C-alpha positions as CSV (number, residue, x, y, z in Angstrom):
1,X,73.9,79.5,56.7
2,X,73.8,80.3,53.0
3,X,70.3,79.0,52.4
4,X,68.0,76.2,53.3
5,X,66.0,73.8,51.1
6,X,63.0,71.7,51.9
7,X,62.5,68.2,50.4
8,X,59.7,65.6,50.6
9,X,61.4,62.2,50.1
10,X,61.0,58.6,51.2
11,X,62.1,57.7,54.7
12,X,64.6,55.2,53.3
13,X,66.5,58.1,51.6
14,X,66.1,60.5,54.5
15,X,67.6,58.1,57.1
16,X,70.4,56.8,55.0
17,X,73.5,59.1,54.9
18,X,74.7,57.7,51.5
19,X,71.3,57.7,49.8
20,X,70.6,61.2,51.1
21,X,74.0,62.4,49.8
22,X,73.2,60.9,46.3
23,X,69.8,62.5,46.3
24,X,71.2,65.9,47.1
25,X,73.8,65.5,44.4
26,X,71.1,64.9,41.9
27,X,68.9,67.7,43.2
28,X,71.4,70.4,44.0
29,X,74.2,69.5,41.6
30,X,77.8,68.5,42.3
31,X,79.1,72.1,41.9
32,X,77.0,73.4,44.8
33,X,77.6,70.4,47.0
34,X,81.4,70.4,46.4
35,X,81.6,74.2,47.2
36,X,79.5,74.0,50.4
37,X,78.6,71.7,53.2
38,X,75.2,70.7,54.5
39,X,73.4,69.3,57.5
40,X,69.9,68.2,58.3
41,X,68.2,71.1,60.1
42,X,64.9,69.3,60.6
43,X,63.3,66.0,59.7
44,X,59.7,64.9,60.3
45,X,57.6,62.0,59.1
46,X,54.2,62.2,57.5
47,X,52.5,58.9,58.1
48,X,48.9,59.9,57.5
49,X,48.7,57.7,54.4
50,X,50.1,54.4,53.4
51,X,52.7,56.3,51.4
52,X,54.9,57.6,54.3
53,X,57.0,60.7,53.4
54,X,59.8,62.4,55.2
55,X,59.9,66.2,55.2
56,X,63.6,67.2,55.3
57,X,65.0,70.7,55.7
58,X,68.7,70.9,54.6
59,X,70.8,73.8,55.6
60,X,73.7,74.7,53.2
61,X,76.8,76.3,54.7
62,X,80.1,77.7,53.5
63,X,82.8,75.1,53.1
64,X,84.8,76.5,56.0
65,X,81.8,76.8,58.5
66,X,82.7,75.5,61.9
67,X,79.6,73.9,63.5
68,X,81.4,73.5,66.9
69,X,81.4,77.3,67.4
70,X,77.6,77.3,67.2
71,X,77.4,74.7,70.0
72,X,79.9,76.6,72.1
73,X,77.9,79.8,71.9
74,X,74.8,78.1,73.2
75,X,76.4,76.8,76.3
76,X,77.3,79.1,79.2
77,X,80.9,79.2,80.4
78,X,81.3,77.6,83.8
79,X,84.0,78.7,86.2
80,X,86.4,76.0,87.4
81,X,85.4,76.6,91.0
82,X,81.6,76.4,90.3
83,X,79.6,74.6,92.9
84,X,78.6,71.0,92.1
85,X,75.0,69.9,92.5
86,X,73.8,66.3,92.4
87,X,70.8,65.5,90.3
88,X,69.1,62.1,90.9
89,X,67.6,60.8,87.7
90,X,68.2,61.3,84.0
91,X,64.6,61.5,82.9
92,X,63.0,64.7,81.5
93,X,62.8,66.4,84.9
94,X,66.5,65.6,85.8
95,X,67.8,66.7,82.4
96,X,65.8,70.0,82.4
97,X,66.8,70.6,86.0
98,X,70.5,70.1,85.0
99,X,70.1,72.6,82.1
100,X,68.7,75.2,84.5
101,X,71.5,74.5,87.0
102,X,74.1,75.1,84.2
103,X,72.3,78.4,83.3
104,X,72.6,79.4,86.9
105,X,76.4,78.7,86.8
106,X,76.4,75.4,88.7
107,X,77.9,72.1,87.7
108,X,75.3,69.3,87.8
109,X,76.4,65.7,88.4
110,X,73.6,63.4,87.0
111,X,73.0,60.0,88.5
112,X,70.9,57.8,86.3
113,X,68.7,55.4,88.2
114,X,67.2,52.2,86.9
115,X,65.1,49.8,88.8
116,X,63.7,46.5,88.0
117,X,60.8,45.0,89.8
118,X,60.4,41.2,89.8
119,X,57.5,39.2,91.0
């Protein structure tokens, strides 16, 4: 990452890709935006007052930066013959258990369960 910038803007700008791009053009300038790429690193809402604000952290990267390499480096490499493990449930516990299984070199298969109770 070349640098990061923090902005306090309205939620309508923060959550609209087109409006955010126009805002960044006006704030950072077309030269910087044309010679780099950006992504939202963090976004949070401050709703303590009637005037709700979005705190947005924008990361600026080289034009040739490959974001897929970052993701690939976070995930462990699994062998083709890794044992499969069935995880029942896709809630927080099931997803965290699956992450732990991947870290241990196992392949989780997640079954999502939904149930409806009628009277």
